[in-house]
C-alpha positions in Angstrom: 67.0 119.6 103.7 69.3 119.9 106.7 69.7 116.1 106.8 70.5 115.9 103.1 73.2 118.6 103.5 74.7 116.9 106.5 74.7 113.5 104.7 76.3 115.1 101.6 79.0 116.8 103.6 79.7 113.6 105.6 80.0 111.6 102.3 82.4 114.2 100.8 84.5 114.2 103.9 84.7 110.4 104.0 85.6 110.2 100.3 88.3 112.8 100.7 89.9 110.8 103.5 90.0 107.6 101.4 93.6 107.1 100.2 94.0 106.6 96.5 94.6 103.0 95.2 98.3 102.3 95.2 99.8 100.8 92.1 102.6 98.3 92.2 105.0 97.1 89.6 106.4 93.6 90.3 110.0 93.0 89.1 110.8 89.5 87.8 111.5 87.1 90.6 113.2 83.8 91.2 111.2 80.8 89.9 108.5 83.0 88.4 107.1 84.1 91.8 106.3 87.5 90.3 103.6 85.9 88.1 101.9 84.2 91.1 102.1 87.4 93.1 100.6 89.5 90.4 97.7 87.1 90.1 97.1 86.9 93.9 97.5 90.6 94.5 95.0 91.4 91.6 92.5 88.6 92.6 92.5 89.7 96.2 92.3 93.4 95.4 95.3 94.1 97.5 96.7 96.7 95.1 96.5 97.6 91.5 99.2 95.8 89.6 100.6 97.7 86.6 102.6 96.6 83.6 104.3 100.0 83.2 106.9 100.6 85.9 107.0 104.4 85.2 103.4 104.8 86.5 103.8 102.6 89.6 103.8 104.1 93.1 105.5 101.0 94.5 107.8 98.2 93.4 107.8 94.6 94.6 111.1 92.8 94.3 113.0 89.8 95.8 116.4 91.4 95.5 117.9 94.7 96.7 121.4 96.0 95.9 123.3 97.6 93.1 121.5 95.8 90.3 118.1 96.8 91.8 119.2 100.5 92.1 120.5 100.5 88.5 117.2 99.1 87.3 115.2 101.7 89.3 117.4 104.5 87.8 116.5 103.4 84.3 112.8 103.1 85.2 112.4 106.2 87.3 115.6 108.4 87.7 115.9 110.2 91.0 115.6 114.0 90.9 119.1 115.4 91.4 119.1 118.9 92.8 121.6 121.3 91.3 122.9 122.2 94.8 123.8 118.6 95.5 126.2 118.2 92.5 129.1 119.6 94.5 128.5 117.4 97.6 130.1 114.1 97.9 127.6 111.6 99.1 128.5 108.4 100.9 126.0 105.7 99.9 125.6 102.4 101.7 124.1 99.7 99.6 122.0 96.8 101.0 123.0 93.6 99.3 120.5 90.8 98.8 122.1 88.4 96.3 120.6 85.2 97.6 116.9 85.5 97.1 115.6 82.7 99.3 112.1 83.8 100.3 112.4 87.5 101.1 110.3 90.1 99.2 110.6 93.8 99.5 108.0 96.6 98.9 109.9 99.7 97.8 108.6 103.2 97.3 109.3 104.0 93.6 109.9 107.7 94.2 112.1 107.6 97.3 113.5 104.1 97.1 112.6 103.5 100.7 111.8 99.9 101.7 108.3 100.2 103.2 107.7 96.6 104.0 109.5 93.2 103.7 108.5 89.7 104.4 110.2 86.3 104.5 108.2 83.4 103.3 110.1 80.2 103.5 110.3 78.4 100.1 108.4 75.1 100.6 107.2 72.1 98.7 103.7 73.6 98.8 104.7 75.7 95.7 104.8 79.2 94.4 101.0 79.7 94.6 100.9 79.0 98.3 103.9 81.4 98.9 102.2 84.1 96.8 98.9 83.6 98.7 100.7 84.1 102.0 102.6 87.1 100.9 99.5 88.7 99.4 97.6 88.2 102.7 100.5 89.8 104.7 100.8 92.6 102.2 97.0 93.3 102.5 97.3 93.5 106.3 100.2 95.9 105.9 98.1 98.2 103.7 95.3 98.5 106.2 
């Protein structure tokens, strides 16, 4: 009986430490890379890809900047505190207008860039790029 109790407690403790599956929404990307990434990330069980951006924990994009911030504000508006209305906030925007191989993983709630990768566009095609990005993203998640 003691062994059963010990095993049960160990199982519960292990389960409690397992992080929940993270969900990612993939914004449209240059050349349709988003479709290849969705397929690879799903097939390799890297993360759960969702079609509804409002339920996503993370966002995968190939562009940052004002347009990205506006898109995120429509998808998931930031919580504005009443105390902060009177404060003037200086905002520095990162601009990424020339999407040539860089992808960014962004926290949907805080807008923090958690991970980025550069995968040089090549003649091998979008599937190969998506496969390489998915492998690197999986290694990041471990």
